[in-house]
TORKOL-4160 file (C-alpha; in steps of 0.2 Angstrom, whole numbers, padded with zeros to 4 digits, m for minus):
381
<pt num="1" X="0187" Y="1010" Z="0316"/>
<pt num="2" X="0202" Y="1019" Z="0308"/>
<pt num="3" X="0215" Y="1013" Z="0316"/>
<pt num="4" X="0210" Y="0993" Z="0314"/>
<pt num="5" X="0211" Y="0997" Z="0295"/>
<pt num="6" X="0224" Y="1008" Z="0295"/>
<pt num="7" X="0240" Y="0999" Z="0305"/>
<pt num="8" X="0235" Y="0981" Z="0293"/>
<pt num="9" X="0240" Y="0991" Z="0275"/>
<pt num="10" X="0254" Y="0999" Z="0284"/>
<pt num="11" X="0257" Y="0981" Z="0289"/>
<pt num="12" X="0254" Y="0973" Z="0275"/>
<pt num="13" X="0268" Y="0983" Z="0265"/>
<pt num="14" X="0279" Y="0982" Z="0277"/>
<pt num="15" X="0281" Y="0963" Z="0274"/>
<pt num="16" X="0280" Y="0966" Z="0258"/>
<pt num="17" X="0298" Y="0970" Z="0256"/>
<pt num="18" X="0303" Y="0960" Z="0269"/>
<pt num="19" X="0312" Y="0944" Z="0264"/>
<pt num="20" X="0307" Y="0932" Z="0279"/>
<pt num="21" X="0304" Y="0914" Z="0275"/>
<pt num="22" X="0289" Y="0917" Z="0281"/>
<pt num="23" X="0282" Y="0935" Z="0273"/>
<pt num="24" X="0266" Y="0921" Z="0266"/>
<pt num="25" X="0259" Y="0921" Z="0282"/>
<pt num="26" X="0261" Y="0939" Z="0287"/>
<pt num="27" X="0251" Y="0946" Z="0273"/>
<pt num="28" X="0240" Y="0929" Z="0276"/>
<pt num="29" X="0236" Y="0937" Z="0292"/>
<pt num="30" X="0238" Y="0958" Z="0288"/>
<pt num="31" X="0222" Y="0954" Z="0277"/>
<pt num="32" X="0209" Y="0944" Z="0289"/>
<pt num="33" X="0216" Y="0956" Z="0302"/>
<pt num="34" X="0207" Y="0970" Z="0288"/>
<pt num="35" X="0192" Y="0959" Z="0287"/>
<pt num="36" X="0190" Y="0960" Z="0304"/>
<pt num="37" X="0191" Y="0977" Z="0309"/>
<pt num="38" X="0186" Y="0987" Z="0293"/>
<pt num="39" X="0169" Y="0994" Z="0295"/>
<pt num="40" X="0167" Y="1006" Z="0281"/>
<pt num="41" X="0154" Y="0991" Z="0273"/>
<pt num="42" X="0139" Y="0992" Z="0262"/>
<pt num="43" X="0128" Y="0977" Z="0259"/>
<pt num="44" X="0131" Y="0965" Z="0247"/>
<pt num="45" X="0109" Y="0959" Z="0244"/>
<pt num="46" X="0110" Y="0950" Z="0229"/>
<pt num="47" X="0119" Y="0937" Z="0232"/>
<pt num="48" X="0108" Y="0922" Z="0235"/>
<pt num="49" X="0110" Y="0909" Z="0249"/>
<pt num="50" X="0125" Y="0922" Z="0260"/>
<pt num="51" X="0111" Y="0935" Z="0263"/>
<pt num="52" X="0123" Y="0938" Z="0280"/>
<pt num="53" X="0140" Y="0942" Z="0270"/>
<pt num="54" X="0143" Y="0958" Z="0270"/>
<pt num="55" X="0156" Y="0968" Z="0255"/>
<pt num="56" X="0171" Y="0982" Z="0261"/>
<pt num="57" X="0171" Y="0999" Z="0252"/>
<pt num="58" X="0190" Y="0995" Z="0247"/>
<pt num="59" X="0195" Y="1011" Z="0235"/>
<pt num="60" X="0181" Y="1019" Z="0233"/>
<pt num="61" X="0175" Y="1004" Z="0222"/>
<pt num="62" X="0157" Y="1005" Z="0224"/>
<pt num="63" X="0151" Y="0997" Z="0210"/>
<pt num="64" X="0165" Y="0980" Z="0215"/>
<pt num="65" X="0159" Y="0977" Z="0231"/>
<pt num="66" X="0139" Y="0977" Z="0226"/>
<pt num="67" X="0144" Y="0962" Z="0214"/>
<pt num="68" X="0158" Y="0951" Z="0225"/>
<pt num="69" X="0162" Y="0932" Z="0218"/>
<pt num="70" X="0155" Y="0917" Z="0221"/>
<pt num="71" X="0136" Y="0922" Z="0221"/>
<pt num="72" X="0123" Y="0924" Z="0212"/>
<pt num="73" X="0113" Y="0942" Z="0205"/>
<pt num="74" X="0095" Y="0937" Z="0198"/>
<pt num="75" X="0086" Y="0958" Z="0194"/>
<pt num="76" X="0104" Y="0959" Z="0183"/>
<pt num="77" X="0099" Y="0953" Z="0164"/>
<pt num="78" X="0113" Y="0954" Z="0154"/>
<pt num="79" X="0112" Y="0956" Z="0137"/>
<pt num="80" X="0131" Y="0967" Z="0132"/>
<pt num="81" X="0146" Y="0967" Z="0139"/>
<pt num="82" X="0165" Y="0973" Z="0134"/>
<pt num="83" X="0181" Y="0965" Z="0136"/>
<pt num="84" X="0199" Y="0967" Z="0132"/>
<pt num="85" X="0218" Y="0964" Z="0133"/>
<pt num="86" X="0236" Y="0968" Z="0135"/>
<pt num="87" X="0235" Y="0988" Z="0136"/>
<pt num="88" X="0250" Y="0998" Z="0137"/>
<pt num="89" X="0248" Y="1016" Z="0147"/>
<pt num="90" X="0262" Y="1028" Z="0142"/>
<pt num="91" X="0264" Y="1018" Z="0123"/>
<pt num="92" X="0246" Y="1018" Z="0113"/>
<pt num="93" X="0231" Y="1032" Z="0114"/>
<pt num="94" X="0220" Y="1027" Z="0130"/>
<pt num="95" X="0205" Y="1035" Z="0122"/>
<pt num="96" X="0195" Y="1018" Z="0118"/>
<pt num="97" X="0187" Y="1018" Z="0134"/>
<pt num="98" X="0180" Y="1029" Z="0130"/>
<pt num="99" X="0175" Y="1023" Z="0115"/>
<pt num="100" X="0170" Y="1009" Z="0126"/>
<pt num="101" X="0159" Y="1018" Z="0134"/>
<pt num="102" X="0148" Y="1024" Z="0123"/>
<pt num="103" X="0144" Y="1006" Z="0118"/>
<pt num="104" X="0133" Y="1008" Z="0137"/>
<pt num="105" X="0141" Y="0991" Z="0142"/>
<pt num="106" X="0134" Y="0980" Z="0156"/>
<pt num="107" X="0149" Y="0975" Z="0163"/>
<pt num="108" X="0168" Y="0976" Z="0159"/>
<pt num="109" X="0178" Y="0960" Z="0158"/>
<pt num="110" X="0197" Y="0965" Z="0158"/>
<pt num="111" X="0205" Y="0946" Z="0151"/>
<pt num="112" X="0225" Y="0953" Z="0159"/>
<pt num="113" X="0237" Y="0964" Z="0157"/>
<pt num="114" X="0232" Y="0979" Z="0161"/>
<pt num="115" X="0247" Y="0986" Z="0160"/>
<pt num="116" X="0266" Y="0979" Z="0158"/>
<pt num="117" X="0277" Y="0980" Z="0172"/>
<pt num="118" X="0287" Y="0964" Z="0170"/>
<pt num="119" X="0294" Y="0967" Z="0188"/>
<pt num="120" X="0292" Y="0952" Z="0204"/>
<pt num="121" X="0290" Y="0967" Z="0213"/>
<pt num="122" X="0277" Y="0975" Z="0222"/>
<pt num="123" X="0285" Y="0994" Z="0223"/>
<pt num="124" X="0282" Y="0993" Z="0200"/>
<pt num="125" X="0265" Y="0983" Z="0204"/>
<pt num="126" X="0257" Y="0996" Z="0212"/>
<pt num="127" X="0267" Y="1011" Z="0201"/>
<pt num="128" X="0260" Y="1004" Z="0184"/>
<pt num="129" X="0242" Y="1004" Z="0194"/>
<pt num="130" X="0246" Y="1022" Z="0201"/>
<pt num="131" X="0249" Y="1026" Z="0183"/>
<pt num="132" X="0233" Y="1018" Z="0176"/>
<pt num="133" X="0220" Y="1029" Z="0189"/>
<pt num="134" X="0230" Y="1044" Z="0183"/>
<pt num="135" X="0220" Y="1038" Z="0163"/>
<pt num="136" X="0202" Y="1045" Z="0165"/>
<pt num="137" X="0193" Y="1033" Z="0152"/>
<pt num="138" X="0199" Y="1018" Z="0164"/>
<pt num="139" X="0196" Y="1026" Z="0182"/>
<pt num="140" X="0178" Y="1035" Z="0174"/>
<pt num="141" X="0176" Y="1012" Z="0166"/>
<pt num="142" X="0177" Y="1010" Z="0185"/>
<pt num="143" X="0166" Y="1021" Z="0190"/>
<pt num="144" X="0155" Y="1017" Z="0177"/>
<pt num="145" X="0154" Y="0996" Z="0175"/>
<pt num="146" X="0153" Y="0984" Z="0188"/>
<pt num="147" X="0175" Y="0977" Z="0182"/>
<pt num="148" X="0182" Y="0960" Z="0183"/>
<pt num="149" X="0197" Y="0960" Z="0180"/>
<pt num="150" X="0211" Y="0944" Z="0179"/>
<pt num="151" X="0230" Y="0945" Z="0175"/>
<pt num="152" X="0240" Y="0941" Z="0164"/>
<pt num="153" X="0258" Y="0936" Z="0164"/>
<pt num="154" X="0266" Y="0954" Z="0159"/>
<pt num="155" X="0254" Y="0961" Z="0175"/>
<pt num="156" X="0258" Y="0945" Z="0186"/>
<pt num="157" X="0276" Y="0945" Z="0185"/>
<pt num="158" X="0294" Y="0944" Z="0177"/>
<pt num="159" X="0295" Y="0932" Z="0164"/>
<pt num="160" X="0286" Y="0914" Z="0164"/>
<pt num="161" X="0287" Y="0913" Z="0181"/>
<pt num="162" X="0266" Y="0904" Z="0186"/>
<pt num="163" X="0269" Y="0897" Z="0201"/>
<pt num="164" X="0285" Y="0901" Z="0204"/>
<pt num="165" X="0282" Y="0921" Z="0208"/>
<pt num="166" X="0295" Y="0926" Z="0222"/>
<pt num="167" X="0282" Y="0936" Z="0226"/>
<pt num="168" X="0267" Y="0930" Z="0224"/>
<pt num="169" X="0254" Y="0934" Z="0239"/>
<pt num="170" X="0259" Y="0955" Z="0241"/>
<pt num="171" X="0256" Y="0956" Z="0221"/>
<pt num="172" X="0241" Y="0948" Z="0224"/>
<pt num="173" X="0234" Y="0958" Z="0237"/>
<pt num="174" X="0244" Y="0975" Z="0226"/>
<pt num="175" X="0228" Y="0966" Z="0213"/>
<pt num="176" X="0214" Y="0966" Z="0224"/>
<pt num="177" X="0218" Y="0983" Z="0230"/>
<pt num="178" X="0222" Y="0990" Z="0215"/>
<pt num="179" X="0206" Y="0980" Z="0205"/>
<pt num="180" X="0195" Y="0986" Z="0224"/>
<pt num="181" X="0189" Y="0971" Z="0226"/>
<pt num="182" X="0178" Y="0972" Z="0239"/>
<pt num="183" X="0183" Y="0964" Z="0257"/>
<pt num="184" X="0173" Y="0949" Z="0261"/>
<pt num="185" X="0174" Y="0944" Z="0245"/>
<pt num="186" X="0178" Y="0925" Z="0243"/>
<pt num="187" X="0193" Y="0930" Z="0230"/>
<pt num="188" X="0204" Y="0938" Z="0244"/>
<pt num="189" X="0198" Y="0919" Z="0256"/>
<pt num="190" X="0210" Y="0910" Z="0242"/>
<pt num="191" X="0226" Y="0911" Z="0233"/>
<pt num="192" X="0222" Y="0916" Z="0216"/>
<pt num="193" X="0212" Y="0930" Z="0205"/>
<pt num="194" X="0199" Y="0922" Z="0201"/>
<pt num="195" X="0179" Y="0921" Z="0202"/>
<pt num="196" X="0161" Y="0919" Z="0193"/>
<pt num="197" X="0148" Y="0926" Z="0195"/>
<pt num="198" X="0130" Y="0923" Z="0188"/>
<pt num="199" X="0117" Y="0937" Z="0181"/>
<pt num="200" X="0097" Y="0936" Z="0178"/>
<pt num="201" X="0082" Y="0921" Z="0181"/>
<pt num="202" X="0079" Y="0907" Z="0172"/>
<pt num="203" X="0078" Y="0906" Z="0156"/>
<pt num="204" X="0093" Y="0919" Z="0154"/>
<pt num="205" X="0103" Y="0916" Z="0166"/>
<pt num="206" X="0122" Y="0922" Z="0165"/>
<pt num="207" X="0137" Y="0915" Z="0172"/>
<pt num="208" X="0153" Y="0922" Z="0172"/>
<pt num="209" X="0169" Y="0912" Z="0175"/>
<pt num="210" X="0186" Y="0924" Z="0178"/>
<pt num="211" X="0201" Y="0911" Z="0178"/>
<pt num="212" X="0217" Y="0913" Z="0187"/>
<pt num="213" X="0230" Y="0904" Z="0173"/>
<pt num="214" X="0246" Y="0909" Z="0186"/>
<pt num="215" X="0245" Y="0911" Z="0200"/>
<pt num="216" X="0244" Y="0890" Z="0202"/>
<pt num="217" X="0255" Y="0886" Z="0187"/>
<pt num="218" X="0268" Y="0874" Z="0184"/>
<pt num="219" X="0284" Y="0880" Z="0174"/>
<pt num="220" X="0283" Y="0878" Z="0153"/>
<pt num="221" X="0289" Y="0868" Z="0146"/>
<pt num="222" X="0308" Y="0875" Z="0137"/>
<pt num="223" X="0309" Y="0879" Z="0121"/>
<pt num="224" X="0293" Y="0881" Z="0118"/>
<pt num="225" X="0286" Y="0861" Z="0121"/>
<pt num="226" X="0270" Y="0854" Z="0127"/>
<pt num="227" X="0270" Y="0847" Z="0143"/>
<pt num="228" X="0268" Y="0826" Z="0147"/>
<pt num="229" X="0267" Y="0822" Z="0159"/>
<pt num="230" X="0250" Y="0824" Z="0169"/>
<pt num="231" X="0253" Y="0828" Z="0186"/>
<pt num="232" X="0256" Y="0845" Z="0180"/>
<pt num="233" X="0246" Y="0860" Z="0181"/>
<pt num="234" X="0237" Y="0877" Z="0174"/>
<pt num="235" X="0224" Y="0879" Z="0189"/>
<pt num="236" X="0229" Y="0870" Z="0203"/>
<pt num="237" X="0219" Y="0857" Z="0215"/>
<pt num="238" X="0211" Y="0871" Z="0222"/>
<pt num="239" X="0203" Y="0881" Z="0209"/>
<pt num="240" X="0200" Y="0864" Z="0196"/>
<pt num="241" X="0190" Y="0859" Z="0211"/>
<pt num="242" X="0183" Y="0876" Z="0212"/>
<pt num="243" X="0177" Y="0874" Z="0194"/>
<pt num="244" X="0169" Y="0861" Z="0195"/>
<pt num="245" X="0157" Y="0869" Z="0208"/>
<pt num="246" X="0153" Y="0883" Z="0198"/>
<pt num="247" X="0150" Y="0874" Z="0181"/>
<pt num="248" X="0137" Y="0862" Z="0195"/>
<pt num="249" X="0125" Y="0878" Z="0193"/>
<pt num="250" X="0111" Y="0877" Z="0180"/>
<pt num="251" X="0115" Y="0892" Z="0166"/>
<pt num="252" X="0108" Y="0893" Z="0149"/>
<pt num="253" X="0125" Y="0904" Z="0142"/>
<pt num="254" X="0145" Y="0904" Z="0147"/>
<pt num="255" X="0154" Y="0914" Z="0151"/>
<pt num="256" X="0172" Y="0906" Z="0150"/>
<pt num="257" X="0188" Y="0920" Z="0153"/>
<pt num="258" X="0205" Y="0914" Z="0154"/>
<pt num="259" X="0220" Y="0930" Z="0148"/>
<pt num="260" X="0227" Y="0911" Z="0139"/>
<pt num="261" X="0221" Y="0905" Z="0124"/>
<pt num="262" X="0211" Y="0887" Z="0126"/>
<pt num="263" X="0208" Y="0882" Z="0108"/>
<pt num="264" X="0223" Y="0886" Z="0096"/>
<pt num="265" X="0236" Y="0872" Z="0100"/>
<pt num="266" X="0246" Y="0875" Z="0087"/>
<pt num="267" X="0262" Y="0892" Z="0093"/>
<pt num="268" X="0273" Y="0890" Z="0104"/>
<pt num="269" X="0272" Y="0901" Z="0120"/>
<pt num="270" X="0259" Y="0900" Z="0135"/>
<pt num="271" X="0240" Y="0892" Z="0129"/>
<pt num="272" X="0234" Y="0879" Z="0138"/>
<pt num="273" X="0240" Y="0866" Z="0123"/>
<pt num="274" X="0256" Y="0868" Z="0131"/>
<pt num="275" X="0248" Y="0854" Z="0144"/>
<pt num="276" X="0235" Y="0847" Z="0133"/>
<pt num="277" X="0228" Y="0834" Z="0149"/>
<pt num="278" X="0223" Y="0852" Z="0158"/>
<pt num="279" X="0217" Y="0858" Z="0140"/>
<pt num="280" X="0204" Y="0841" Z="0137"/>
<pt num="281" X="0198" Y="0843" Z="0155"/>
<pt num="282" X="0191" Y="0861" Z="0153"/>
<pt num="283" X="0182" Y="0856" Z="0138"/>
<pt num="284" X="0174" Y="0838" Z="0144"/>
<pt num="285" X="0167" Y="0849" Z="0159"/>
<pt num="286" X="0162" Y="0863" Z="0146"/>
<pt num="287" X="0153" Y="0851" Z="0137"/>
<pt num="288" X="0144" Y="0841" Z="0155"/>
<pt num="289" X="0141" Y="0855" Z="0161"/>
<pt num="290" X="0124" Y="0865" Z="0153"/>
<pt num="291" X="0120" Y="0878" Z="0142"/>
<pt num="292" X="0130" Y="0886" Z="0129"/>
<pt num="293" X="0149" Y="0891" Z="0133"/>
<pt num="294" X="0160" Y="0903" Z="0126"/>
<pt num="295" X="0176" Y="0908" Z="0130"/>
<pt num="296" X="0184" Y="0925" Z="0127"/>
<pt num="297" X="0204" Y="0927" Z="0128"/>
<pt num="298" X="0218" Y="0939" Z="0128"/>
<pt num="299" X="0237" Y="0939" Z="0125"/>
<pt num="300" X="0243" Y="0937" Z="0110"/>
<pt num="301" X="0240" Y="0955" Z="0103"/>
<pt num="302" X="0228" Y="0950" Z="0086"/>
<pt num="303" X="0213" Y="0948" Z="0088"/>
<pt num="304" X="0203" Y="0929" Z="0079"/>
<pt num="305" X="0187" Y="0920" Z="0083"/>
<pt num="306" X="0191" Y="0899" Z="0086"/>
<pt num="307" X="0181" Y="0885" Z="0085"/>
<pt num="308" X="0179" Y="0865" Z="0091"/>
<pt num="309" X="0165" Y="0858" Z="0083"/>
<pt num="310" X="0163" Y="0838" Z="0087"/>
<pt num="311" X="0150" Y="0826" Z="0082"/>
<pt num="312" X="0146" Y="0821" Z="0099"/>
<pt num="313" X="0145" Y="0834" Z="0111"/>
<pt num="314" X="0142" Y="0852" Z="0108"/>
<pt num="315" X="0154" Y="0865" Z="0099"/>
<pt num="316" X="0168" Y="0875" Z="0106"/>
<pt num="317" X="0169" Y="0894" Z="0103"/>
<pt num="318" X="0182" Y="0905" Z="0108"/>
<pt num="319" X="0185" Y="0923" Z="0104"/>
<pt num="320" X="0204" Y="0930" Z="0107"/>
<pt num="321" X="0200" Y="0949" Z="0113"/>
<pt num="322" X="0218" Y="0957" Z="0112"/>
<pt num="323" X="0220" Y="0972" Z="0106"/>
<pt num="324" X="0220" Y="0989" Z="0117"/>
<pt num="325" X="0241" Y="0990" Z="0114"/>
<pt num="326" X="0251" Y="0987" Z="0101"/>
<pt num="327" X="0248" Y="0972" Z="0088"/>
<pt num="328" X="0257" Y="0961" Z="0077"/>
<pt num="329" X="0255" Y="0955" Z="0059"/>
<pt num="330" X="0262" Y="0940" Z="0057"/>
<pt num="331" X="0254" Y="0922" Z="0053"/>
<pt num="332" X="0250" Y="0912" Z="0067"/>
<pt num="333" X="0242" Y="0894" Z="0063"/>
<pt num="334" X="0225" Y="0891" Z="0071"/>
<pt num="335" X="0220" Y="0876" Z="0064"/>
<pt num="336" X="0204" Y="0880" Z="0072"/>
<pt num="337" X="0201" Y="0899" Z="0068"/>
<pt num="338" X="0182" Y="0903" Z="0056"/>
<pt num="339" X="0186" Y="0922" Z="0058"/>
<pt num="340" X="0202" Y="0932" Z="0055"/>
<pt num="341" X="0216" Y="0937" Z="0061"/>
<pt num="342" X="0214" Y="0956" Z="0065"/>
<pt num="343" X="0231" Y="0968" Z="0069"/>
<pt num="344" X="0220" Y="0980" Z="0069"/>
<pt num="345" X="0218" Y="0987" Z="0086"/>
<pt num="346" X="0201" Y="0984" Z="0096"/>
<pt num="347" X="0189" Y="0977" Z="0110"/>
<pt num="348" X="0179" Y="0964" Z="0111"/>
<pt num="349" X="0160" Y="0965" Z="0113"/>
<pt num="350" X="0147" Y="0953" Z="0117"/>
<pt num="351" X="0128" Y="0954" Z="0116"/>
<pt num="352" X="0113" Y="0939" Z="0117"/>
<pt num="353" X="0098" Y="0938" Z="0109"/>
<pt num="354" X="0086" Y="0932" Z="0121"/>
<pt num="355" X="0072" Y="0930" Z="0108"/>
<pt num="356" X="0082" Y="0926" Z="0094"/>
<pt num="357" X="0092" Y="0910" Z="0106"/>
<pt num="358" X="0108" Y="0922" Z="0098"/>
<pt num="359" X="0130" Y="0927" Z="0103"/>
<pt num="360" X="0136" Y="0941" Z="0096"/>
<pt num="361" X="0155" Y="0937" Z="0096"/>
<pt num="362" X="0163" Y="0956" Z="0089"/>
<pt num="363" X="0177" Y="0963" Z="0089"/>
<pt num="364" X="0175" Y="0981" Z="0086"/>
<pt num="365" X="0187" Y="0996" Z="0084"/>
<pt num="366" X="0195" Y="1004" Z="0097"/>
<pt num="367" X="0196" Y="1019" Z="0087"/>
<pt num="368" X="0174" Y="1021" Z="0082"/>
<pt num="369" X="0168" Y="1004" Z="0085"/>
<pt num="370" X="0164" Y="1000" Z="0071"/>
<pt num="371" X="0166" Y="0981" Z="0067"/>
<pt num="372" X="0179" Y="0972" Z="0062"/>
<pt num="373" X="0173" Y="0952" Z="0066"/>
<pt num="374" X="0160" Y="0946" Z="0067"/>
<pt num="375" X="0150" Y="0929" Z="0072"/>
<pt num="376" X="0135" Y="0924" Z="0079"/>
<pt num="377" X="0135" Y="0909" Z="0088"/>
<pt num="378" X="0116" Y="0899" Z="0092"/>
<pt num="379" X="0113" Y="0898" Z="0113"/>
<pt num="380" X="0109" Y="0876" Z="0116"/>
<pt num="381" X="0101" Y="0874" Z="0131"/>
């Protein structure tokens, strides 16, 4: 029933340029219309407890339709995957996509700043994604590896707007469309691009949690300061509730992806430490959750590995992979850093050795996949 789908998309496009106060409501209605009228569906199949849910292919994204968010996929045992952030397609070589593909990752996690549009305008975001799709390595990756994405400030807005983005709903609709988020995916039913997946069976379950640290974030304090207001938030009420529900599920390994650094709290840029009560809340939730948690982050245009050790609870390790585009070699303080920093272009690579109960965290060269940083974390059940 293509008429319904095409008309709905045309309506969405018209409303994205409408500055009436009811624009965001209209966008939500149009997204629901797409769900109601589109018929090119694939059964999601592997999701436990949600057999009746179907995912609808968007822009040829059959892999994305195979793995909708907020579901469990027991038949896919994860042993290795890639991740990274901060790409400037018009300024740096895009050969790294094929370098990563040659490692045969089972998953690809995009941690933000897929492009640097730095705009609040819908048309600009569409054009930035159009340019990405002209890159053969990028399209090969999307067509070959299940890919999950979140955004950072440059591919979300102009500046650091957080929840004050005037076109947040419209830009989010573009993000979903261009990242091939299937219709019927839980992410399309809420505000924000966050999602979660559990792969494998006990005792080899990996939970992947992709957090949205922009859509609901309050304004950053002026001058790079720290907020003392306990009511200020990064994730927002709904996403915190959702995160608690996800962490209540059993998993031996939890991968928590944030576009911004969590452990580092000394530099003046966006980070979880700007809202220390939110940072501590995340620490507490990860401590209470079963299994071993590892945080992935991007944003900083450098790579490093940090670790928080506490006598009365499990350690938390974070690897920052922010190395696709230009790199910064200035010293940035981080008292929890254990490896790095590196100013070499890199991508993140994770290997899980289930027999040895180990997680191998690496930053690899975008030129030849040689090892730049390496750290082994034990899986604590």
